[in-house]
N, C-alpha and C positions, 0 to 999 in steps of 0.2 A: 172404435172404428166406425166410420160412416158407411151405412149400407147403400148400395147403388139403387138408384131409382128404377122403377119398372122398365121404362124405355131403354135405359142403359143396359139393364140385365138382358133384355130381349135382344138388343143389338149385339152385345157380346156373344150371346149364344148363336145368333145368326152368322156372325163373323167366323166363329169357330166351325160352324157347319160348312160355311163356304170354303174354309181352308182344308177341312177334312175330306169332303167329297164333292164339293161344288153344289151350286143351287140353281144354276141357270135353267135347268130343265125341270125344276120342281114347281108345281103350282103353289099358290099361297097356302092352301090347306095342307099340302104335303110338307112344305117347309115348316109350318106351324107345328105339325105333328112331330117332325124331326127334332125340334128344339123344345118340345114339351109345353106348348101353349095352344091357343086357338087362333084361327085366322081372324076372328073378330078383334082380338087383342092387337094383332099386327096391324090391322086396318086402323084401329083407334090411334095407335102410336105413330104410324108411318104414312097413313093416308091411302096407300095403294101398294101393290106388289112392286111397282117401279120405284116408289118412294123408299121402300125398304131396301131394294137393291142399290139405289144411290147411296143410302146411308151406310150400307155395308162397304161399298167401294170407297167412300170417303174415309171411313174408319180405318180401313186397311192402308190407304194412302197416308193418312195422318200418322199411323204407327211407323210406317216405313220411312217417312220423311223425318220424324223425330229420331229414329234410330240412326239414320245417316248423319243428320246434323249433330247428334250427340257424339258421334265418332269424329267427324271432321271431314275435310275435303282433300286430304292427301291421297296420293295414288294408292297407298296401302289401305286406307280407309275405303276407297272406291273398290278395291279388290275384295275386301271383306263384305262390303255391301252387295257386290255382284254375287258372291258365294251364297249369301242369304236369299236374294231375290230370284236367283236362277235354280234354287233347290226345287225339285219336283213337288215338294209339299206345298209350294206357293202357287203352282200352276192353276188350280181351280180358281183362286181369287184373282189371278192375273187374267184368266180367260173372261171372268165376269167383268173386270174393268174394261177390257177391250170391247166386249159386247156392248156395254153401256156407252162407251165412247162413240162407237159407230152409230148406235141408236140416236145419240145426242146430235151427231153430225147431220142426220136426216130429220132432226126435229121431232123425233118420236118418243123422246124421253119424258117430256113434260117438266124438265128442269133446265131453265135457261142459263143457269149459273154453272152447270156441271163442266162444260168445256173450259170456260175461263178458269175456274178453280183448279181444274186438273192440270193446267199449264202454269198459271201465275202462282198457284199454291206451292209449286216447286221452284220456279224461277226466282221469285223474290227472296226466299230464305237462302237458296243456293248462291245467288249472286252476293248477298250480304256475307255469307261464309267465305266465299272466294276472296272478297276484299279484306275481310278480317284476317285471312291466312296470308295476306301480302299480295294478292292478285290485283290486277289493274281495274280501277273503277270504270275506266273507259270501256273495257271489254267484258266485264263481269257478267252482265245480263246475256250477252251473246254466248259466252262460255257456258253459262248455266243452261241456256236453251239448247246448245249443241250437245251437251252431256245428257240432258233429258231425252232429246231426240234419238241419240245413239242407243241409250239404254232401252228405250221403248221399242225401237226398231229391232234391236237384237233380241228382246224378249218375244216379240212377234215371231221372229225367225225361229227361236227356240221352241215356242209353242207349236209352230207349224211342222218343224222337222225333227224335233227331239234330239238334234245333234249338239249335245251339250259341249263336247270337246271343241267342235268347230266354231260354235258361237262364242265360247269362252276365249278361244284363240283370237277371234276378231275383236273381242272386248279388250284383250291384252294389247293388241296392236293399236287400238284407239288410245289406250292409256300411254303407250310408248310415244305416240305422236303428240299427245297432249303434254307430256312431260318435257319433250324437246321443244 
């Protein structure tokens, strides 16, 4: 078995910390202590606190994208995915993503690619999956963008209100409209 490289091990530990209890309020030293390393090692591998946070957000997004695309793009797959991402255990990582997204919108993140990859990184594979499942090539990108926007908007609603039942009902309504 191939052992993970130091950067990947640190990133995996930081992702786990983000999912367990969040990290947005932790200093780099506090985060390093929480995952059993030093702040110097984190700086060496990620360049800055923001670099580490972006790497964490990208890793979580990559895992969730792979999960969804591994399942497919049927309504039932979408329901399973919603159950997964709306679970309160995911909320710390989702709050981090939205915090970074807003920072990037204001140019404070130091990563010019974060916004593009956060959108195109989903739209391109989702549109391809929609076409592969028999959807229209003409509308696949728009359908993928709409689905992404709905899910992100509902996740923001969920994080703000904690009204899981109400937000899930709205998601179900979206799926019904999409299916028809």
